[in-house]
C-alpha positions in Angstrom: 95.4 64.7 132.7 97.4 67.6 131.3 100.6 69.0 132.8 98.9 72.0 134.4 96.2 70.1 136.3 98.1 69.1 139.3 97.4 72.3 141.1 93.7 71.8 140.6 93.8 68.2 141.7 95.7 69.1 144.8 98.8 67.3 145.9 97.8 64.2 147.9 100.7 64.1 150.4 99.7 61.1 152.4 100.9 62.4 155.8 98.2 64.0 157.9 99.3 66.8 160.3 99.2 66.3 164.1 95.6 66.4 165.2 95.5 68.3 168.4 92.0 69.8 168.4 90.2 69.7 171.8 86.7 68.3 172.1 84.5 71.2 173.3 81.9 68.9 174.8 84.4 66.9 176.7 85.1 63.2 176.3 82.4 61.2 174.6 82.5 57.5 175.6 82.1 55.0 172.9 79.6 52.2 172.9 81.5 50.1 170.4 79.5 47.1 169.4 79.0 44.7 166.5 81.5 43.1 164.3 84.5 43.4 164.0 85.3 43.6 167.8 87.8 46.2 168.9 88.8 47.5 172.3 86.5 50.2 173.5 87.8 53.7 172.9 86.3 57.2 173.5 86.2 59.9 170.9 88.8 61.8 172.8 91.1 58.8 173.0 90.7 58.1 169.3 91.7 61.7 168.4 94.8 61.3 170.6 95.5 58.0 168.9 95.2 59.6 165.5 97.5 62.5 166.6 100.2 60.0 167.8 99.9 58.0 164.6 100.7 61.1 162.6 103.2 62.8 164.8 106.6 64.0 163.6 108.3 61.4 165.7 106.4 58.4 164.4 104.5 59.4 161.4 102.1 57.3 159.3 103.6 53.8 159.0 104.8 52.7 155.6 101.9 51.5 153.5 100.4 51.1 150.0 97.0 50.7 148.6 94.2 51.6 146.3 91.9 54.5 147.1 88.4 55.1 145.6 86.8 58.5 145.6 83.1 58.9 144.9 81.2 62.2 144.6 77.5 62.9 144.2 77.1 66.6 144.9 74.0 67.1 142.8 75.7 69.4 140.2 74.2 69.8 136.7 75.4 67.3 134.2 78.3 68.3 131.9 77.4 68.5 128.2 78.2 65.3 126.4 81.9 64.8 125.7 83.0 67.2 128.4 84.7 66.4 131.7 86.6 63.2 130.7 88.1 60.8 133.2 91.4 62.7 133.2 89.8 66.1 133.9 89.8 67.5 137.4 86.2 68.4 136.8 85.4 64.6 136.7 86.2 64.6 140.5 82.9 66.4 141.0 80.9 63.3 140.1 81.2 59.5 139.7 83.9 57.2 141.1 87.7 57.5 140.6 90.7 55.4 141.6 94.1 56.4 142.9 97.0 54.2 143.8 99.2 55.3 146.7 102.7 54.1 148.0 104.0 55.7 151.2 107.5 54.9 152.5 108.2 58.0 154.7 107.5 61.7 154.7 110.0 62.1 151.8 109.0 58.9 149.9 105.7 59.0 148.2 104.1 57.9 145.0 100.6 58.6 143.8 99.3 57.2 140.5 96.1 58.3 138.8 95.3 55.7 136.1 92.8 56.3 133.4 91.6 53.9 130.7 94.5 54.5 128.3 97.0 56.6 130.2 98.5 57.3 133.7 99.9 60.2 135.6 102.3 59.8 138.5 103.7 62.0 141.2 106.9 60.5 142.6 108.7 62.0 145.6 112.0 60.4 146.7 114.1 62.5 149.1 115.0 65.8 147.3 113.9 64.4 144.0 110.4 64.8 142.7 108.8 64.1 139.3 105.4 64.4 137.7 104.9 62.0 134.8 102.1 62.3 132.2 102.1 59.4 129.8 99.4 61.0 127.6 101.8 63.8 126.6 105.0 61.8 127.2 106.1 64.6 129.5 108.2 64.3 132.7 108.3 67.4 134.9 111.0 67.8 137.5 109.6 69.5 140.5 111.0 71.9 143.0 108.8 71.9 146.1 108.5 75.0 148.2 106.5 75.0 151.5 103.6 77.4 151.6 104.2 80.6 153.5 102.2 81.2 156.7 99.2 79.3 158.0 96.7 78.4 155.3 93.0 78.7 156.0 91.0 75.7 154.8 87.4 74.7 154.5 86.3 72.4 157.3 84.7 69.9 155.0 86.5 67.5 152.6 86.9 68.7 149.0 86.8 66.8 145.7 90.5 67.5 145.4 91.2 65.5 148.5 92.5 62.3 146.9 93.3 60.2 150.0 91.5 59.5 153.3 94.4 61.0 155.2 94.0 64.3 153.3 90.2 64.5 153.8 90.5 63.5 157.5 93.2 66.1 158.2 90.9 68.8 156.9 88.0 67.7 159.0 89.8 66.9 162.2 91.8 70.1 162.2 88.5 72.0 162.5 87.1 70.1 165.5 86.0 72.7 168.1 83.0 73.8 170.2 80.8 73.9 167.1 81.2 70.1 166.6 79.6 67.1 168.3 81.8 64.1 168.3 80.9 60.5 169.0 81.9 56.9 168.2 79.5 54.5 166.6 79.8 50.8 165.8 83.0 49.4 164.3 83.3 48.7 160.6 85.4 46.8 158.1 87.2 48.9 155.6 89.5 47.3 152.9 89.5 44.1 155.0 90.6 45.8 158.2 88.8 46.4 161.4 88.2 50.1 162.0 86.7 52.5 164.6 84.2 55.1 163.3 84.4 58.6 164.5 81.3 60.7 163.7 81.5 64.5 163.6 78.3 66.5 163.4 77.7 70.3 163.2 75.8 71.7 166.1 74.5 74.6 164.0 71.3 73.8 162.0 72.5 76.2 159.3 75.0 73.7 157.9 74.2 71.4 154.9 76.3 68.7 156.5 74.5 66.1 158.5 77.7 64.3 159.6 81.2 63.2 158.6 82.3 59.7 159.4 86.0 58.9 159.7 87.1 55.2 159.8 90.3 54.8 161.7 92.3 51.6 161.4 91.9 49.6 164.6 95.7 48.8 164.8 97.5 51.9 163.3 94.7 54.5 163.7 95.4 55.7 160.2 92.3 57.1 158.5 91.0 54.5 156.0 87.8 56.2 154.9 86.0 59.5 155.1 82.3 59.9 154.3 80.3 63.1 154.2 76.5 62.9 154.5 74.3 65.8 153.5 71.1 66.5 155.3 68.3 64.4 154.1 70.5 61.9 152.3 71.0 58.2 153.3 74.0 57.8 151.0 77.3 59.9 151.3 77.5 62.9 149.0 81.3 62.5 149.1 83.4 59.5 150.0 87.1 58.7 149.8 88.5 55.4 151.2 90.8 52.5 150.7 89.5 49.5 148.8 92.8 47.7 149.4 95.6 48.6 151.9 98.8 47.0 153.2 100.8 48.3 156.1 104.2 47.1 154.9 107.1 49.1 153.4 106.7 49.4 149.6 109.5 48.2 147.4 112.2 50.8 146.8 111.6 50.7 143.0 108.2 52.3 143.6 110.0 55.6 144.4 112.5 55.7 141.6 111.8 57.3 138.3 113.9 57.8 135.1 112.3 59.7 132.2 111.8 57.3 129.3 113.8 57.8 126.2 112.3 60.4 124.0 110.2 61.9 126.8 109.9 65.7 126.9 111.6 67.0 130.1 110.4 70.1 131.8 110.9 71.9 135.2 108.4 73.6 137.5 108.0 74.8 141.0 105.3 73.5 143.4 104.5 75.9 146.2 102.1 78.3 147.5 100.8 79.2 144.1 100.7 75.6 143.0 102.1 73.8 139.9 101.2 74.9 136.4 102.2 77.0 133.5 100.3 80.1 134.7 101.1 79.9 138.4 103.5 82.9 138.2 101.1 85.2 136.2 98.3 84.4 138.6 100.3 84.7 141.8 100.0 88.5 142.2 96.2 88.4 141.6 95.8 85.4 144.0 97.6 87.2 146.7 95.6 90.3 146.2 92.3 88.4 146.4 93.5 86.5 149.5 94.3 89.8 151.2 90.7 91.0 150.6 89.0 87.8 151.5 87.1 87.4 154.8 85.3 84.7 156.7 81.8 85.4 158.0 80.5 83.2 160.9 82.2 80.4 162.7 82.7 76.6 162.5 80.6 74.6 160.0 78.5 77.6 159.1 81.3 79.9 158.2 81.1 81.5 154.8 84.0 82.6 152.7 83.6 86.0 151.0 86.0 87.1 148.2 85.8 90.0 145.7 84.9 88.3 142.4 82.7 88.9 139.4 81.5 86.7 136.5 84.2 88.3 134.2 86.9 87.4 136.8 85.5 83.8 136.9 85.6 83.6 133.1 89.2 85.0 132.9 90.4 82.1 135.2 89.3 79.4 132.7 92.5 77.9 131.2 92.9 77.3 127.4 92.6 74.0 125.7 90.3 71.1 126.3 90.4 71.6 130.1 89.3 75.2 129.5 86.4 73.9 127.4 85.4 71.5 130.2 85.6 74.3 132.8 83.7 76.7 130.6 81.0 74.1 129.9 80.6 73.4 133.6 80.4 77.1 134.4 77.7 77.7 131.8 75.7 74.7 133.0 75.9 75.7 136.6 75.0 79.3 135.9 71.9 78.3 134.0 70.7 76.4 137.1 71.3 79.5 139.3 68.4 81.1 141.1 68.0 84.9 141.1 67.9 86.3 144.7 67.9 89.7 146.2 67.8 91.5 149.6 68.8 94.7 151.4 72.4 93.8 150.4 71.6 93.9 146.6 71.0 91.1 144.1 72.8 88.1 142.7 72.6 84.4 141.6 72.4 81.5 144.0 73.7 78.0 143.3 73.0 75.2 145.7 74.3 71.6 145.7 73.9 68.9 148.4 76.9 70.2 150.4 77.7 73.7 149.1 75.8 77.0 148.5 77.4 79.7 146.4 76.2 83.3 145.9 77.6 85.5 143.1 76.4 89.0 143.8 76.0 91.8 141.3 78.2 94.1 143.4 81.2 91.9 142.8 81.4 89.3 145.6 81.5 85.5 145.7 80.2 83.9 148.9 80.6 80.1 149.4 80.0 77.7 152.3 78.5 74.4 153.4 75.4 76.3 154.5 71.8 76.7 153.7 70.7 79.5 151.3 69.3 81.4 154.3 72.7 81.4 155.9 74.6 82.6 152.8 72.0 85.4 152.1 72.4 86.5 155.8 76.2 86.5 155.3 75.8 88.7 152.2 74.3 91.4 154.4 77.2 91.4 156.8 79.7 94.2 156.3 
């Protein structure tokens, strides 16, 4: 994984925000059954438990473990040799492993091992480092909090590397458009867990349901599964395969660049980490100002001014750029020409996401059916 990829992976801060969303349909009483046996809890109670477990006062308890992420989104296959294990594009398919150590809100380590190399993000108080063994580069980070409230998609993304990250995204969007229930308990990473199920009420969503496994003792999210309509297996899943709720050893959060390593400095903030963050910041802000959201809840569609030339200009240089360019070419070849009173464009559909790139310079994306996104294209 190259130095500039951290922004595209996303930074997996393993501390979910307080979950305070109300259940529009009121409390849904659980009929918890099967093995393992846990005390009966309603969906409303479990949301409150999760909020308490991640509150500023308490926070997620110290823990460490191994997370596996699996994605099967139905994207066209990359050309041979493209999208290696260290590429962020590899997150769009197959299985990937992440190791996590969490001591407190200011003590975190995330390691992404590959066959021959390893990258590490280490946060210890006011010290933060990103280590890439492949390039023998240690980057000292300055972390800046994002300005303002950031709008996020309601469904988990491939860049969500931990169950906490994915659960935070989903639970923050629980509203009147969501049906919530509790199903039978499960065992995740050897621990008893409750299973919350969130289902879109609108038929226009491609999502059938999202299952969140909450630890039966700590209520920390252990696994998140996203099921597409018509699929028996999850299209996206991230969960612990091994987890321990004990304080990690202090040495897990210390880092000294090895002798001979290249030392660099970078800022991680609203624009992300990477060599081109500054030069893209103005354009990103301009696009964000012009972006709009059509619809509500699970069937909301993001609309941004974009063209194919814009898309191609965002491809980075080097091998990662080759991967991105190959993926883009492969996806565009699978696109379906569509038209309507709004104009014409190219439609790309996966199990969970539909994208429309219009000829008049717009990009529409959402976890919705093609009919919904074409309807959104006609909305001014």
